[in-house]
C-alpha positions, 0 to 999 in steps of 0.5 A: 222266598217260595210259597212253601217256605213262607207258609212254613215260617208263618207256621213256626211263628204261630207255634212259637207265639202260642207256646209263649202265650200258653206258658204265660197262662199256665204260670198265671194259673199256677200262681193263682192256685199257689196263692189260694192254697197258701192263703196269700194275697195274689198281689204278692205273686206278681213279682215271682210271676214276672220272674217266671215269665222273663225266664220263659221269654229267655228260653224262647229267645235262646231257641230263636237265636239257636243257642241250645247249650245255653238253653240246656244249662238254664236248669243247672244255673237255676238249681245253683241259685236255689242252693244259695238261697236254701235257708229262705227257700226251706222256711217259705216251703214250711210256711206254705205247707202249714197253710195247706195243712190248715186248709185241710183241717178246715175242710176235713174238720181234722186236727193235723199238727203244723210243721215246726216253722223257723223265723218267717219273713217276707223274703222267705215267701218271695224266695219260695214263690220265685223258685217255684214259678221260675222252676215251673217256667223251665218245666213248661218250656221243656215239656211244651211239645208234650201237653199230655205230661203238662196236663198230668202235672196240672192235675197233680198240682190242683188235686190238693186244692180239690181235696181241701175244697179250696180251688181258685176259679181263676187258676182253673180257667188259666190252667185249662186255657194254657193247656188248650193252647198247647194242645191246639199247637200240638195237634196242628189243629186247622189253620193258624187263624182257626187255631187262634179262634179255637183258643178264644172260644175255649177261653170264653167257655171257661170264663164263666167259671171265673165268677165263682166263689174262691171255694169253687162251689161247683167243683165241691158239689161235683165232687160230692155228686161223683163221690155219692155215685161211686159209693152207690155203684160200689155198695148199692143203696136202700131206702135208709136216708143215711142220717139226712132228715131232709130225706126222712120220707124215703124210709119205708117207700120200698119193699125190696129184699134186704137181708136174710138173717139166720140165728140160733136164738129167738130174740129181737135184734137191732142190726146197725148200719149208719151211725150219726154222732153230730148234728148239722143243718138237718143231717147226722154226721160222723164225729169230726176227725179232730175229735180223735186227734190231739189228746185223743190221738191213738186212743182207739188203737190203745183201747183195742190193745187193752182188750176193749173192742170199742165197736163191740163193747157189750159182748166183751163185757158180758163174756168177762163175767165169772159165771155168764148166764148167757149162751153164745148165739151163732148168727149169719147175715146175708145182704140181698139189697141193703147198702153193702157198706155195712155188715149190719151187726147187732150191738151184742156181736163178739168182735173176735168171732166176726168172719167177713170183710169188715173193719172197725169204723172209728167208734161207731161200729163196723164197715166193709173192707172189701171193694164191693162191700159185705155180701155176708158175715158170720159171728157170735153174739151175747145178749139177753132178750131184754130191751136196752132200757132194762140192761145194766152193767155187770157187777164186777165192773165196780170191783174187778177180780181179774187182770183182764177185768181190771184192764177192761174197767180202766179202758172203759173209764178212758172211753167213757170220758171221751163219750162224755166229751163228744156225745152231749152237744146240743145247739142252744135253740134245740136245748131250749125247746127240749127243756120246755117240752121234756123237762117241765118237771125236773128229774132228780138224777135221771137214769136211763130207764126214767129218761126213756120213760119220760121221752116216750110219754112226752112224744106220745102226747105231743107228736103223731107217727106217720110213715110219710112225714112232710118235709121241713121248710129249707129255712127251718131246722127239721128237729125243731120243726118236727117238735113244734110245727108239724108234730108228725114224723116217722122213726127218723124224726122220733130217734133224732128228737130222742137223741137231743132229749137224752143229751139235754138230760146228761145221757150220751146218745147218738143216732142209728139206722139199720134194720129191726128184726123181731123174734116173731119174724124168725121162722122155725128154721131159724131164718128171717127175711127182711125187706126195706119195710123193716128199715128203721131208725133208733137212738143209742145211749151209752150205759156205763160199763156196758157201752152203746145200747139201742133204745127205741122211742118210735110208737109200736116198736117198744113195750109199754111201762106195764110190760117193761115191769113184767119183763124186768121181774121175769127170768130170762129164758131165751128160746132156741130155734127148732132147727138149731136146738141140737146143732152148734154149727151154723154150717149145718143149717146152710146145707138147705139155705133159704131161697134168695128172694127174687129181685123186684121187677123194674117198672117200665116207666122211666123218669126224665131224671133217670134218662138224663142220668143215663145220658150223663153216665154214657158221656162219662164213659165216653170221656173215660174211653177217649182218655184211655185211648189217648193214653194208649196212643201215647204209650204206643208212640213211645214204643215206636220211638224206642224201636226207631232208635235201633237202625236195624228195626227201622224198616220193620217199624215203617212197614208195620206203620203202613200196614196199620194205616191201611187197616185204619183206612179200611183198605184191603192191603196185602203186599204184592197183591192188587197194588193198583186197586190198593192205590186207587182205594187210598186215593178215593179215601184221601184225594191228596194221595196220588196213586203213583206215590202209593204204588212206589210205597208198595214196591218198597215194602215188597222189596223189604218183605220178599227180597229181604233187602234193607231200605236205603235212607232215601227210600225210608224217607219216601215211606216217612213222607207218605205216612205224613201225607196220610195224616195231613190229608185226613180232613177228607175222612169222616169223623169215625175214620179220623178217630180210627186213624188217630188211634190205630198206631 
């Protein structure tokens, strides 16, 4: 046996061994992830894994003894067996699907319904897992020469685990190690010894992941971090803490431009952004998805059909009054630096008049529907200039006179029941502290006005305002620590404590963030420029019949008791802005729009953290670019293979490939021009390529181009051999040249 044949045989044996080992690793990884997703003990899948491994070895053996027909018939035999076991297979699949639904409900706090499941036995699970793993064994062996497709299959398989935050650490290690083995085999990396060494090193690098918890906290944290970065990249950011009390101190840390508001009436507005409905470990979060499922499924959609816009309820109620004493106020909000996820609408915005890329978000207001968020929005609003605690529901709510009013009242009763169910939760420790501080003296049937007065009085005597509050210890609850230990806080802590106090008093409430615009800030032309210094937090309370209204308890942001009584007694005469007294069209004002505030100057000092984030972003971009290049290469290779199947196009394919390779090697090549210089240049780049061989290749290309004669099969073989030799000798190139050579095709 010659040396070349012996080397070729050893290479084939190495490839076969790595393919089998990769198959075992991939099967084990798939089995581990199936067990995690379906909440089954890993030992139950030992038998199915052995079945898949045996089928993998059978396919390798049939390839070794050259039995292609039998090997190709295995999928049909497998399919026939699965059809015979279909009842058990179907039952096991439903059970595993229910396991995935339960994992989803647990991770996403949802209440998706389980599928109807027939009688389940241990045989059903065994049949299902065996069918899946033996089917995967066939797919792995069939696609072993295409690790790109195997990698795509792995990604699709693990996505459910990443989505429900239940990813087996061992499964991830085994799948990545198996994929690495296939990839090393596919690219023909180095010698066989180095190939095994590389596989061992990759396994060692992945091994630390196996010590992670079953939920793979690192992946969960990475997912949250990436989601946060994508959210910031998409919508931008501001100084609002998004309901996170641990970051309350950042509320008023900046002074960058945020919003430009144009209004026809001089009033104080609370422009709502983020809304928090439930409190968990120092964070205000949206309601669980489960709150809108079950008996409440479809409730929000039904309310919309009943002329009850749950996100703009106040304006809907006021516009249904038979003789409205209020006039519509046309407004425009332009976003210059605030988080573009939110349109920053006042509570009194009329739903039908909103012009902008916005959509209702559950029952907590509006969010952007455009990819880059909301840049500007126009709308009409209906409201008085009274604070929220002095508002009351229209008289017709108790005795509707028209069909529209009746439908609204019925829908409001349904939503009010939902509000009472979802917006009164307080944990026992916080409730005990609230009762001790705010309810020393009992309240008899407290209304909103009496509750607001009590909360403000207690907070005024018990705590102090500061724009930069101290952060609570990680072992303490921020709200209880604010009320009992630090006794200092800003609007975030004040609003959070007030929400809890309202709930203990039996009044539904939730937390809100956004921007506060006072009528004193509105200029004669009807515009107001808001900055991050106008960012604010307040609480919302539900007023029966009228909906959610803003109530402020932060010192300096509300009227005292005497002023409130005067406001209640005085008639409401809302002043209009001078520029709009004779105009009903907001567009007239926009003919001379106010200048957009200049962007704040960026400090020259860059923190180490910022540098690390920039480096990480560059690494991410590099990885994305490499993946894009690899995908492009695979698509190009498929195109070359498709063209190669046409016999008349083979000469042109070889010619185009050779020209691309010369370009990738940075060799000045023109057919029929300075052939000796070209051959010497290739030899300098790739010493393994003899100049005589390169001259022969150029002669064949010239024959094809200038003589227009087809190449004979042996001549085509010469070109193919030369192309293979160029790739085989690429190790002598620099890494940039090697990359260019790989992706030039």
